[in-house]
KENU-769991 format. One record per residue: residue number from 1; residue in one letter; y, z, x of N, C-alpha, C, O in turn. Coordinates in steps of 0.001 Angstrom, whole numbers, plus 500000, padded with zeros to 6 digits. Example, Ala and Ser with C-alpha at 12.3 -4.5 7.8 and 13.67 -1.06 7.14 Angstrom:
KENU-769991
ATOM    k  r    n.c2    n.c3    n.c1   ca.c2   ca.c3   ca.c1    c.c2    c.c3    c.c1    o.c2    o.c3    o.c1
ATOM    1  A  494310  507800  513190  495500  507800  512300  496700  507800  513200  496681  508465  514236
ATOM    2  S  497750  507080  512850  498940  507140  513670  500030  507870  512900  501138  508039  513409
***
This chain:
KENU-769991
ATOM    k  r    n.c2    n.c3    n.c1   ca.c2   ca.c3   ca.c1    c.c2    c.c3    c.c1    o.c2    o.c3    o.c1
ATOM    1  X  259903  849112  215236  259987  850237  216156  260460  849801  217538  261305  850459  218146
ATOM    2  X  259918  848697  218033  260289  848239  219365  261759  847831  219433  262374  847923  220495
ATOM    3  X  262326  847384  218320  263734  846999  218318  264640  848191  218613  265707  848027  219206
ATOM    4  X  264225  849384  218206  265017  850571  218481  265017  850904  219965  265952  851534  220459
ATOM    5  X  263984  850488  220677  263898  850743  222116  264624  849688  222931  264984  849947  224080
ATOM    6  X  264848  848522  222380  265423  847414  223126  266806  847743  223683  267067  847480  224857
ATOM    7  X  267682  848303  222886  269037  848602  223338  269037  849643  224455  269695  849421  225472
ATOM    8  X  268332  850771  224318  268332  851725  225428  267736  851146  226708  268259  851391  227795
ATOM    9  X  266668  850395  226597  266048  849828  227787  266971  848796  228424  267114  848764  229647
ATOM   10  X  267589  847964  227618  268528  846975  228152  269713  847671  228811  270203  847221  229847
ATOM   11  X  270168  848753  228221  271274  849512  228809  270885  850091  230158  271682  850079  231096
ATOM   12  X  269679  850592  230256  269193  851133  231527  269126  850027  232570  269515  850237  233719
ATOM   13  X  268644  848869  232188  268545  847746  233127  269924  847340  233629  270103  847098  234823
ATOM   14  X  270902  847262  232727  272258  846922  233140  272846  848006  234022  273520  847710  235009
ATOM   15  X  272599  849249  233676  273080  850385  234446  272511  850339  235860  273240  850541  236832
ATOM   16  X  271215  850074  235976  270555  850058  237284  271015  848897  238138  270973  848993  239364
ATOM   17  X  271455  847796  237532  271850  846635  238309  273322  846675  238716  273759  845829  239496
ATOM   18  X  274087  847624  238216  275491  847752  238574  275604  848383  239949  275178  849525  240123
ATOM   19  X  276169  847680  240950  276217  848208  242308  277070  849459  242449  276933  850181  243436
ATOM   20  X  277955  849738  241480  278803  850916  241565  278092  852176  241079  278602  853283  241253
ATOM   21  X  276932  852013  240479  276209  853144  239911  275520  853924  241033  274898  853343  241923
ATOM   22  X  275644  855238  240968  274902  856066  241915  273455  856117  241460  273164  856552  240346
ATOM   23  X  272568  855682  242301  271160  855648  241939  270390  856635  242802  270885  857134  243813
ATOM   24  X  269169  856898  242373  268320  857821  243121  268093  857301  244528  268175  858062  245492
ATOM   25  X  267810  856022  244655  267530  855434  245954  268048  854003  245956  267928  853283  244965
ATOM   26  X  268628  853600  247088  269070  852213  247184  268087  851421  248050  267112  851971  248562
ATOM   27  X  268356  850136  248202  267454  849272  248942  267319  849654  250406  266243  849496  250984
ATOM   28  X  268389  850153  251020  268318  850580  252417  267334  851736  252584  266517  851744  253505
ATOM   29  X  267425  852705  251686  266527  853857  251760  265082  853447  251468  264152  853942  252104
ATOM   30  X  264899  852543  250506  263544  852097  250187  262928  851368  251377  261755  851579  251687
ATOM   31  X  263695  850522  252041  263181  849806  253211  262800  850789  254319  261758  850634  254955
ATOM   32  X  263639  851793  254548  263306  852824  255554  262021  853554  255184  261164  853787  256037
ATOM   33  X  261891  853918  253895  260683  854616  253453  259445  853735  253617  258411  854195  254101
ATOM   34  X  259553  852485  253218  258398  851588  253229  257931  851236  254642  256747  850982  254865
ATOM   35  X  258859  851223  255586  258508  850861  256958  258265  852077  257835  257769  851941  258954
ATOM   36  X  258606  853261  257348  258473  854466  258158  259559  854560  259218  259490  855396  260120
ATOM   37  X  260563  853698  259103  261676  853670  260049  262419  855005  260017  262625  855583  258950
ATOM   38  X  262808  855473  261161  263543  856733  261340  262683  857974  261098  263203  859090  261095
ATOM   39  X  261381  857797  260897  260507  858965  260746  260350  859623  262115  260274  858943  263138
ATOM   40  X  260304  860942  262121  260238  861691  263374  258895  861555  264078  258818  861648  265303
ATOM   41  X  257836  861334  263300  256498  861226  263893  255587  860486  262910  256003  860116  261812
ATOM   42  X  254353  860284  263324  253410  859530  262486  253166  860212  261145  253009  859545  260123
ATOM   43  X  253136  861528  261150  252909  862267  259906  254074  862061  258940  253866  861845  257746
ATOM   44  X  255288  862126  259455  256472  861904  258611  256514  860467  258108  256918  860220  256971
ATOM   45  X  256099  859517  258945  256060  858115  258525  255061  857928  257390  255321  857181  256448
ATOM   46  X  253921  858605  257479  252917  858506  256413  253470  859055  255097  253188  858510  254030
ATOM   47  X  254244  860116  255171  254838  860698  253968  255841  859722  253349  255812  859489  252141
ATOM   48  X  256729  859149  254172  257733  858244  253610  257078  856981  253060  257533  856439  252054
ATOM   49  X  256016  856508  253709  255312  855331  253190  254635  855645  251857  254543  854775  250990
ATOM   50  X  254163  856875  251688  253573  857281  250408  254634  857339  249322  254381  856953  248181
ATOM   51  X  255822  857820  249673  256933  857843  248720  257256  856424  248289  257443  856154  247102
ATOM   52  X  257320  855520  249256  257587  854105  248962  256540  853545  248013  256879  852886  247029
ATOM   53  X  255286  853800  248300  254189  853276  247494  254336  853702  246037  254219  852877  245131
ATOM   54  X  254591  854974  245815  254776  855475  244452  256003  854895  243784  255971  854567  242598
ATOM   55  X  257083  854764  244533  258323  854222  243979  258131  852775  243543  258545  852385  242452
ATOM   56  X  257498  851983  244409  257296  850565  244118  256322  850382  242952  256524  849504  242114
ATOM   57  X  255277  851196  242890  254371  851124  241740  255115  851456  240449  254890  850817  239422
ATOM   58  X  255987  852437  240496  256778  852782  239320  257709  851651  238902  257886  851398  237711
ATOM   59  X  258304  850971  239879  259170  849827  239576  258364  848709  238919  258837  848070  237979
ATOM   60  X  257156  848473  239409  256301  847433  238815  255917  847806  237387  255931  846954  236498
ATOM   61  X  255579  849060  237166  255249  849513  235811  256451  849384  234883  256308  848968  233733
ATOM   62  X  257625  849737  235373  258843  849626  234568  259131  848174  234199  259520  847879  233068
ATOM   63  X  258938  847272  235155  259127  845848  234871  258151  845387  233793  258532  844649  232885
ATOM   64  X  256909  845813  233888  255901  845419  232892  256286  845928  231505  256152  845197  230523
ATOM   65  X  256757  847154  231412  257165  847720  230126  258395  846987  229595  258457  846661  228410
ATOM   66  X  259363  846729  230456  260571  846020  230042  260234  844637  229487  260776  844221  228463
ATOM   67  X  259335  843930  230172  258949  842595  229705  258182  842691  228384  258378  841852  227505
ATOM   68  X  257326  843682  228228  256574  843863  226984  257529  844122  225819  257409  843503  224762
ATOM   69  X  258469  845031  226016  259406  845385  224956  260249  844176  224557  260598  844012  223388
ATOM   70  X  260569  843341  225528  261388  842154  225253  260560  840928  224927  261071  839808  224893
ATOM   71  X  259276  841150  224688  258356  840081  224287  258303  838931  225294  258092  837776  224926
ATOM   72  X  258494  839266  226551  258341  838291  227636  256906  838389  228138  256313  839466  228099
ATOM   73  X  256349  837296  228600  254965  837351  229071  254833  838241  230315  255738  838325  231145
ATOM   74  X  253695  838886  230410  253403  839659  231620  253380  838697  232794  252937  837558  232651
ATOM   75  X  253846  839137  233943  253907  838191  235057  253258  838694  236326  253041  837905  237246
ATOM   76  X  252942  839960  236414  252238  840425  237609  250777  840009  237474  250113  840374  236504
ATOM   77  X  250275  839248  238442  248905  838751  238311  247863  839858  238417  248089  840885  239055
ATOM   78  X  246725  839630  237783  245609  840559  237916  245220  840642  239387  245286  839649  240112
ATOM   79  X  244823  841812  239815  244347  841983  241178  245416  842359  242188  245099  842638  243344
ATOM   80  X  246693  842372  241769  247750  842797  242686  247595  844294  242909  247538  845066  241952
ATOM   81  X  247528  844700  244163  247402  846137  244435  248721  846690  244971  249666  845941  245219
ATOM   82  X  248771  847984  245140  250008  848655  245535  250504  848182  246899  251709  848033  247099
ATOM   83  X  249603  847950  247822  250009  847486  249149  250686  846122  249058  251665  845866  249759
ATOM   84  X  250175  845256  248207  250778  843941  248019  252158  844073  247383  253079  843347  247756
ATOM   85  X  252313  844979  246438  253621  845222  245840  254625  845656  246910  255761  845185  246930
ATOM   86  X  254200  846551  247790  255074  847012  248873  255431  845849  249789  256592  845695  250168
ATOM   87  X  254447  845031  250148  254707  843876  251022  255750  842946  250410  256654  842482  251105
ATOM   88  X  255627  842674  249111  256573  841779  248428  257965  842410  248401  258959  841724  248643
ATOM   89  X  258045  843695  248111  259338  844380  248069  259992  844398  249453  261183  844110  249571
ATOM   90  X  259241  844728  250486  259784  844772  251847  260252  843380  252279  261321  843242  252873
ATOM   91  X  259466  842365  251986  259856  840996  252325  261185  840629  251660  262067  840051  252295
ATOM   92  X  261317  840971  250378  262553  840688  249643  263728  841437  250269  264795  840856  250473
ATOM   93  X  263541  842713  250572  264623  843519  251146  265055  842986  252509  266242  843006  252834
ATOM   94  X  264117  842517  253295  264461  841962  254608  265188  840622  254478  266060  840310  255289
ATOM   95  X  264836  839835  253468  265482  838534  253266  266842  838640  252595  267626  837692  252626
ATOM   96  X  267132  839800  251982  268388  839971  251249  269126  841243  251679  269347  842134  250859
ATOM   97  X  269510  841334  252959  270222  842540  253404  271566  842736  252699  272072  843855  252614
ATOM   98  X  272133  841650  252201  273419  841739  251518  273320  842447  250176  274346  842781  249583
ATOM   99  X  272116  842683  249687  271918  843342  248392  271388  844764  248507  271262  845451  247493
ATOM  100  X  271078  845218  249703  270354  846492  249851  271135  847731  249451  270543  848805  249348
ATOM  101  X  272436  847629  249220  273198  848787  248743  272938  849037  247262  273327  850077  246730
ATOM  102  X  272287  848096  246599  272012  848215  245158  270768  849068  244896  270037  849442  245814
ATOM  103  X  270563  849353  243649  269448  850177  243191  268099  849663  243707  267779  848485  243556
ATOM  104  X  267325  850545  244308  266004  850174  244817  265102  849677  243692  264334  848735  243886
ATOM  105  X  265188  850296  242530  264340  849884  241409  264669  848460  240968  263768  847662  240711
ATOM  106  X  265964  848144  240881  266323  846794  240453  265979  845770  241527  265622  844640  241194
ATOM  107  X  266076  846128  242801  265709  845207  243874  264204  844971  243918  263759  843842  244127
ATOM  108  X  263421  846024  243721  261966  845849  243683  261580  844958  242511  260742  844068  242659
ATOM  109  X  262181  845186  241355  261898  844339  240189  262285  842889  240472  261551  841970  240107
ATOM  110  X  263431  842676  241119  263859  841319  241467  262850  840657  242403  262584  839461  242289
ATOM  111  X  262292  841436  243326  261279  840903  244241  260050  840442  243479  259508  839374  243761
ATOM  112  X  259605  841240  242514  258405  840893  241741  258664  839675  240855  257804  838804  240721
ATOM  113  X  259845  839621  240256  260197  838479  239413  260221  837210  240260  259681  836181  239853
ATOM  114  X  260840  837277  241431  260909  836126  242316  259500  835656  242734  259221  834458  242790
ATOM  115  X  258644  836610  243018  257306  836275  243520  256372  835751  242429  255593  834830  242677
ATOM  116  X  256441  836329  241218  255385  836064  240251  255805  835638  238854  254986  835103  238106
ATOM  117  X  257030  835855  238491  257398  835615  237093  257892  834177  236897  258586  833625  237752
ATOM  118  X  257524  833584  235763  257972  832214  235494  259482  832147  235381  260136  833089  234934
ATOM  119  X  259998  831052  235782  261456  830843  235739  261899  830489  234347  263089  830277  234113
***
């Protein structure tokens, strides 16, 4: 059963990593959301930070599912919370401005792989 899912999931991963693909959100937008940058006021900043939190948690869940389907070991350590996921993603985005035009989901996943997944 899992073999039938492998091709669609792999296709999605390749699709998301293609810089020419129009994605829901890119790394620039995710960084703005996560930092509250360009928010009109504190309330708007709280909203964008909440959007970031949900987006990054979804990226982490997607990475976990992708690794499970591909029989790769889980790599996010126990005890990692959503705030830590955001910190890792923001750190990665700040260190790699040359990649921020790419898919936010693929960049967040790359951040988690860099931080926690075995090479």
